[in-house]
N, C-alpha and C positions, 0 to 999 in steps of 0.2 A: 616702586612708582605707583601713585595713585590710580586707581581704575578709571576714574574719569579723564585724566591726564592722557592715560595710555589710549583710551578710546578716542579722545580728540586727536593724538598723533595718528592713530591707525585711519581714521576718517581722512584726515589730509593726504596720508600717503595713498588711499584709495582713489581721491580725486586727481592726485599728481599723476598716478599710474592711467587712470582713464584719459586724462588730458593728453598724456603722452601718445596713448594708443589713438586717440582722434586726429592728433597732428600727424601722425604716422599714416593714418588712413585717408587723409585730405588728398594727398596728391592721386591715390589710386581712384578716389570718387571724381576728381576733376578730370583725369583721364578717361574714366567713362563718359563724363558729360561732354568733354571735347570731341567725343567720337561722334556725336549727334549735332553739337551746336559749334559755330565758329569760335576757335580758341582765342583767348587774349593773354597778353604776356604781363608779368608783374611790373614791367617798365610802362606799358601803356596805362595800367591801372594808376600807377604813380602819377602819371600826366594828367589823367582825368581828374584825379583827386586833388591836383594843385591847379585845375583849371588851365592846363597847358594843351594845345591842339594835338590831335591824332588823327593822321590820315591813314587808314587802312581799308582795304576794299577785299574782302575775301573772294577768292577763286578757287574751284576744285581743280584737282589735278589735272583733268583733261582740258583745261584751259589755261594751261601753262606750256609754253613752247618746250619740246623735248631737250633742245639746246641749253635750255635753263638748268634743268636738272644735271645734264652731264658736266656743264660748268661749274656749278655749285659743288657737286659732289667731288669732281677733279680738283678743285680749288681747296675745299674744306676737310675732305674726308674720303680719299681715293679707295678705301677698303669698306665702304659704307654696306655693300652687299656681302662682304665677306665676314664681318664681325657680328656680335650680337648687343651692340650698344656701347662697347667699350673696345678700343683698339689696344689690347693688352701688350702688344709688342712695341708700339709707339709709346705707351707709358713707361714701359722699362727703360727705353731710351731716355725719356724726360728725367726720370729717376737717376739714372746714371749720370745724365749731363749735370744734374744738381749738386753732384759731389765735386764738379770742377770748379776751380778757383774763380771763373768767370761766371758761374752760374748758369742755370738752364738756358739753352739756346733754341730749342724745339718744342713745338705744341704737340698736344696728343687729345685736343678736344674734339670728340666725334660729333657728327650731326645731332645724335641722340643726346649727348652730353650738353650741347649748346641748346637744344630745345628743352631740356630739362631745366638748366638754368634759366632760360626765358620765361618757361612757364610757371615755375614754382621757387625760384630762388633770387637773388639779389645781384646788381652789377657789382663789378671789382674783382680784385683778385685776392683769395685767402685760400689757406689750406683747408679751412672748415668748409668753405662752399665747395671747393673741388672734392673734398670727401663726402659731400652729400649728393653731388652731381652723380657719381659712379653708381650707386644702388638705384637712382632715379632714372638713370638713362638705362640700366638693365631692364627695369620694370617697364619703361615705355616700349623698348624694342620686344618685350616679350608679349605686351598686351596689344600693340597696334602692328600692323602690316608696315613693310617699308615704305609702301606708298602713302599710307597714313602719316606716318613719321615725317617723311620728307615735305608731303603737302603742309603740314602743321609748320614745320620749320620756315618754309618758303612764304607762309602766310603771317609770321610773326616775327621775322627778322628784321632789324632795324636798317634802313637804307638811308638814313638821313634824319636831322633833327625833325622828329615828330612824324617821320615817314616810316610806315610800318607795311611789310608784305611786298612781295613781288609786283602785284597789280599797281599799288599805288606808286611804286618806284618806276615801273615802266611807263606809267602814264606821265608822271611828273617830270622825268629825265628825257623821255624819248616821244611823248606824246603819242602812244600806241599801247594797244593791250598786252598783257604778258604773253599771249598765245602768239603775238605776230613778232616777238622779239628776234633780231638777227643774232648770228654767231658772235659777232663783234660786241653788240649791246650787251648780250648775255655775260660774255667775257669780262666787260667793263664792270657790271653789277657784281659779278662774284668776286672780282679782284678788290672791291671796297670792303668785303668781309674780311675779318669780323669787326672793323674799325671803321663804320662808315663815316663818323664824324671827320676824322683826320683824312680818310681816302674819300675825297669829294667825287662822286660820279660826274656831276656836272662841270666840274674844272680838274680833270684828272692831270697830275703831275707826271712827270717823265717816268718816275718809278712805278707808278701805278699803272701806266700804259704799257711798260714793259711787262709787269706782272700779268695784264690782261693778255697780252700776246701769248704768253707761256700758258696760261689757262685755256686759251682758245686751241693751242696744239694739244694739250692734254684732253681736252673735251672730245676732239675728234677721235682720239684713241679711246675714249671710255666706254662706247656703246657695247663692245662684247662683255664688259665686265658689269653691266647693268641688268643682269639677268634676273634680278629681284624685284624689277620693275616692269610694266608693261610696255 
């Protein structure tokens, strides 16, 4: 191979490696940035880019009713305080279920994984995205406290078309701040996750109301398990 061609290939190889390193470091850089500024999700960015409305009102953890944390954790990630970003036991159950002829029936997406997806990845289902969620969730759980992680999730989660974060959801659906949400209201919002477009909090169907009732019961028993939060 001529030396000039080899040098060109080596140059492209170095650029590709550098680009890969920069892409890998981007989530870490954004994680550090979002520790001091309100985080935004990729879905919010996409809506802004396409001139669609976004309603998000960032609130710190102290301005969110404790029952909201209990309801969301009880509904989405009951072992939130016990794992380090990935619930490996639940993940193994999903993998085992995927071998059944009916396909997987349970989810294993933790709050850290959902936060990683919302902050860095794209919507939809794919094995590639799920594979990326796992190391990103581990990184988030390592860098942030559990309170930071939950606060970020509650401020970027989608609760309707263009409605992001618990404060916007509380104001729009119940005309009150997130700090004054009742146990029933918190359970209704938690029951809408992770598919708030289908599960409409404004007009909950019977199945969603039953789910909210179960969430409320779970939330009442969550307090002893939330020792990772103040």
